[in-house]
N, C-alpha and C positions, 0 to 999 in steps of 0.2 A: 474442488472441481478437478484437481489433477491427481490422478492415481498412479500414473506411470512415472518412472524416474526421470527427473529433469535432465540428467546426463544423457539419456538416450535421445532426447530431443536435440541436444547440441550437435549430434553427429549428422543430423539432417541438414539439408541446404535448401534455400529458396533464392529467388532472383529479385525479390522486392527490396525497395529501399524506403525506409520510413524513420521517423523519430517521433518523440512524444507530442510534438506540436503539429504533426502533419495533418492536413485537412481532407485530403482526397481519399477518405476511407470508404470501403464498400457499403452499399445500402442493403437493408434487409427488409424482406416483405413481412415477416412476422413481427409482432409488436415486442418491444424490448421487455416490458413488464411480464408478459406471458412467457417469453423465452427464459428470462431469468428465473421465474418461479418454477418452471418445469426443470430447469437445469440444476438448480440448487436444492430443490425439494424443501422449500422454506418451512413447511409444516414440520418436517423432521428435524429442523434446526432449533425448534422452540425450546428444547431442553438445554441449550448452550447459552453461556454468557456472551454478550456482544460488546466489543470495544470499537471505537471509531477514531481514526487518525488521518492526518494528511502530512505528506513529506515529499513533495516533488511529484514526479511521474508515478501515477498509480500502477502502471505496468510493472515497474521495479518493485514497489512495495508489496503488491499482491504475491509475487513470486517469493519474496523474502519470507513473508508470514506463513505462506502455505508450506514452507519447509520446516516450520517450528513444531515441536512436540506439543500435543494437546490441542492444536488448531485443527478444526474440522473443515472450515470453509472460509474463504476470503472473497469479498465482492468489491469490485471497483465501482466508484461512483463519484458523486458531487455533494459537498456539504459546506456550510459556513456562509452561505449567501441568502438572499431574500427572494430571488426569482423562482417562480413556480415552474416545475417541469423543465429544468435546464437541460441543454444538450451540449455535446462536445464543442460544436462551433461557437455557441454563445459563451460557454465557460472559457474557452480558449481566447476569446476577445478580451477577457479581463474585466468585463462590464457587469457581470452578474453578482459579484461578491463571493461566489463559490470557489472552492479549491478542489483540485483533483484529490479525492479521498478514498478511503477503503474501510470496509467493515470486517472485523475479525470475529468469527464464531469459534469460541474455545471452551474446552472442558476445564472448569476451574479446579477439578480434582487432580488434574495432570499438569496444569500450568497456572501460575498466578498472574494477576494484573501487573504486579511489580516486575515479573519476568518479561511480560509483553513490553513494558517500558524499557527494559534493558535492550531488547531487540530493536525497538523503535529508535532509540538514540544511537545504537550501533550502526543503523542502516543509513545514516545521513550525516551531514554536517549541520548540527543544530544551531550553529552561530550564523549561518547564511540567512539573509533576509530576502523574502519573496523569491525563492527559487532553490533548486538543488542542481549542482553541476551545470550543464548547459541550458537547463530549462529555467527561464527567468520570467517573472511576473507574479502578481498577487495570486493567480490561479495555481501557483506552485508553492505557496507559502506553507510553512510547517505549523500544524495545529494538533493539539490533543483535545478531543471533545469529551469532557467528562459527563457521565450520566448520574452520578451521585456524589455526595460529600466525601465518601471514602476515596473514590477515584481522584477527586481533586486534591485531597490531602496527600495521597501517595505521590501524585504527580508533582505537587509543589515541593515536597520533601526531596524527591529525586533530583529535581532541577537545582534546588539549593545545594545539595551535596555535590552535584556535578560542577557547579560554579565554584564551590569552595575547594574542589580537588585540583583546580588549575589545569585540568586536562586540556582545556582549550585556552588560547590566548585571549579570545573575545568572550563576552557573556552569551549565555544561551538566549536565542531569539524565538524559541517556539512559543506560539500563542496557546493559552489554556483557557478554553471557553466552554460554556454549557452546551451539551448536545441539543439540537432542535429537530433537525430533519436530515435524512439521508436519501438521496435519489440515485438508484442504480444507474450505472452508465450503460451505453448501448451495448448490445450483445457482442459486437466484434472486439470490444475492449476486454472482455472477460477471458482469462487464460491467454493473454496476448503473447507472452513469451513462449508458451507451449505451442501455439499455432503459428508463430512467426520466428522460429529459431535462427533463420538466416538473415533476419532484418538487421540492417546496419546499426541502428540505435540499440537493439537488443544485444548484439555482439559487443559493441563498444562501450555501452553504458550499463545496461541492465545486468548482464552476466557478471561483469567485474564488481558491480555494487553488491550483488547477491553473494559473491565469493568473499568480499571484504567483510560483510556482515557475519557470515557463517564462521569465519576465522575468529571473530571476536566473541561469539556466543556459541561456540561449537558444542557445548554441553546441552544446549537447548534445541539442537537440530535433529530432525528425524534422520537416522542413518541412511535410509533409502532415498532421501532427498538431498543428501550432502553432495556438493560438487567440489569440495576441498581436495586438492591434489589430482583433479581430473581436468 
């Protein structure tokens, strides 16, 4: 979705105040599904592989993965629950079983699923239960939704090796579950950092998280999307 350098967005300013749990978001007259379809040109994405993850606020993770080489598109949404057609308010209540999630459309000739796992674990504290940073609740839990046995095996292996490395004092708490369904989030959540660079949460949480991740996996970051040393 984002073609302009993220750094250019950071020099802009807005007067809004928000965080990932804010409820008074703007309403939209157009339907979310039709807007998302038009915006992402879903038919054109059919040639790409898809991976689905959850790791706290989807605003943060969308920006992280859209800065990764080989990633064509990232869509924020909801997954992991049973409620049909979930929305932001319902998911935010913690009663739907869904977590804020995101789908990554990537070119497997340019980046592997294992590389996506590197980015994923670098972008969060995988030992935190039901939340990331200031965002707490089951709707912010960390999940890897595997689509096939190979993805599950790669994920299990990655977690085992990470636990054995003793990088973290606590054990990895990321859930690994089969993918079932992904519901795109409302239009105003897509490209949130791009559209709201002056937002307090974006400046204090999203951008620092993006930078921390890029520093850890700098070799996997698109040069034009890097904010390291900026």
